[in-house]
N, C-alpha and C positions, 0 to 999 in steps of 0.2 A: 570648710575646714574638715568636716567629718568625711566628705568624699575624698579629700586629699589623703587623710589618714588611712581610709580603707584601701585606696589605691596603693599607698606605700606598703601597707601590710600584705596585700596581694602580691606585690612585686617581690617583697622580701621572702614570702613563702615559696613563690615560684623559683627564686634563686636558690633557696635551700634544697628544694626538690631536685633542681638541675644538678647541683653540686653532689648530692648523695647518689643520684642515679649514675652520674658520670663515674664516680668512684667505684660503684658497684660493678658496672660493665667493664671498666678497666681491670679491676682485680680478677673478675671472672675470666676475662680474655687471657690475662697473663697466666692464670692457673691452667687454662686449657692448653696454652703453649708449653708450660712446664710438663704437664701430663703427656702431651704428644711427644716431646723430645725425650723424655724419660723412657717412654714405651719404645720409641725407635732405638734408643741406645741399648736398652736391655735386649731387644729383639735382634740386634746386630751382633750380639755376643753369645755364641753357642754355649760357652761355659756358664754365663749367668743364667741363660734360659734353662739349661739342664739343672742347675742348682736350685732355681726357684720352682720350676714346674715338676722337677723330679722328686721334690721333697714335700710331702703333705704338711709336715710340721712347719716348714718355712712359709709355704703358701697360705695356710690357715693362720699362721702367726701374723702375716702381713694384713690379712683381712681383719683380724682382731685389733691390730694396731690402728687400722682405718676407723673402725667403729669407736675405739677409745678416743681418737682425736675428735671425731664428730660429737661424741657425748660431752667431752670437755668444752668444746667450743659452744655447744648449745646450752649446756647446763651451768657453765661457770663464766659465761661471757662477761657478766657484770663485775667479776672479780679480776679479770684479766686486763692488762694494758692493751691499747690498740695495737702496738707493735707485736706483742706476744700472740694476740689473736690472729694477726695477719701471718705471722711466721708459722703458726699451727695450720692455718689454711693452706699455705704453700707446701708444708710438709705432707698434708693430706693429698695434695695434687701429685706430689712425687710418689707416694705410696700407691696411689691409683694408677700412675703410669707404669709402675713395676708390675702390678697385678694384671693390667690390661695389655701388657706387652705380647701376650699370647695371640691377640687378634691379628698381629702382623704375620704370625705363623699360619694361622687358619685361613685368613682371607687375603685375596690379592690387593696390593697396595692401591691400584686404581679404583677398585670398588669401595675401599675404605675412604678414599678422598671424595669420591662421588657421594657416598652416604653422608660424609661430614658436611658437604655443601647443602645437601637437602635438609639436614638437621638444622644448619645455621639459618636457612631460609624460613623453615617452619617455626623455629624458636623465635627468630626475630619478629615475625608477624604476630605471634601470640603474646610476646612480651610488650610490643607496642599496643596491642589491644588491651592488655592489663593496665597500661599507663593511661590510656585515653578514655576507656569505657566509664560511663556514669553509673552502670549497674553495680550493685553491691554483690560481690561474689563470695561472701562469707559462707552462706549455706552451701553453695556449689563446692567451695573448698572443703567443707566438712564431709561432703559425699565423696570427694576425691580421696581424702585421707582414709575413709572407711574402705573404699575400693582398693586402696594401696595395700591395706592389711590383707584383704581377700586375695589380691594378686600374689603377695608373698606366700600365703598359705598354699595357694594353687601351685606355685612354682616348686615349693618344697615337696608337695604331694607328687608332682610329676617327676621328681628325681627318682622316686621309687616305682612309679607306674610306667614311666617312659612312653607316654602316649604322644604320637606325632600330632594328632588332632588337637589334643589339649595344649600342646606346645604352640600351635598356630593361634589358638584362641587367646592364650596368654600374651602372645606377641601383639596381636591386634589390640587387646585391652591395654597393654602396656603403652603402646604408641598413643592411643586416645587419652589415657590417663595422664601421661606426662605433658601432652599438649595442653590439657586443662590446668595442670598444676603450674605450668609456666606462666599462664595468664594470672592465676590466683596469687602466686608468690610475688609476681611483679606488683600487683595491686596492694598486697600486704606491705611491701617495702615502701611504696608510694605513700600509703596512709601513715606508716611509722615516721616517714621523713617529715610530715607535716607537724609532728609533735616532738621530734627529737631535739634534745639540747645540743648546742654547738660542740660541747666537749665529748658527746657520744656519737657524733656523726661517723667517725672512723670505725667504731665498733659496728654500727648499723650497716655500714658499707661492707664490712667483712662478712657478717652473718648473712646479709642479703646476697652477696656474691656467692657464698657457699650454697645457699638454697637454689639459685639459678644455675650454678655449676652442676649440681646434682641432677636438676631437671634436664639439662643439656646432655650430660653423660648418659643418663638412662634412656632418654629419647633416642640418642645416637645408637646405643646398643640394641634397642628393640628394632629400629629401622634397619640396622645392619643384618638382621635375620632375614629381611626381605630383599635387600639390595646387595648384600655382600656375596661375592663370588669366591668359591673355595679355591685354595691353592692346589688342590688335588689334580 
């Protein structure tokens, strides 16, 4: 009888995990599609590009809006309905698309597509690793977070120093860092899925999708520095 109960419990837990992860990946994929089409739309409109890239106030306003959406999602998730959280997530994807529309001006479309598929392959492999590994990645994740702050500081410093050597170092570290963060974030979502209440599954899927979406986008941007071919 006890074995039957344990078997039922294990099956139920696996079902919850499968449901949560499916929702996470679907929402993340849709957000990437929204970002890509938004970026393409803006890039195809010279008037929009000129308005956005030609005005520092608008460009930085968009970036501030992005940060605001992330802070609201991360800090007030428990107060938001699942529908509101999901809408905010896709709003963030749209804002990201507007901001990143410039990459279609800077890089050739073929190299962007090539880098995207490389990113998808690396991301997919590391996300699967995060799902199946039995190793606790908590300490590793903490190191990644500390390294992320260091990367941000180095990036800000290099804006003023403009060192090409430092830029390459930042790019290498960025790729390695977001490869690691992809595995860690996936494991965090998996662990949270084991404990989540059924009423909170939608919110977990949204915040999980946001985490992996950010990992994918940042990994893509750093890889683009290596594989992107300039339009010049």
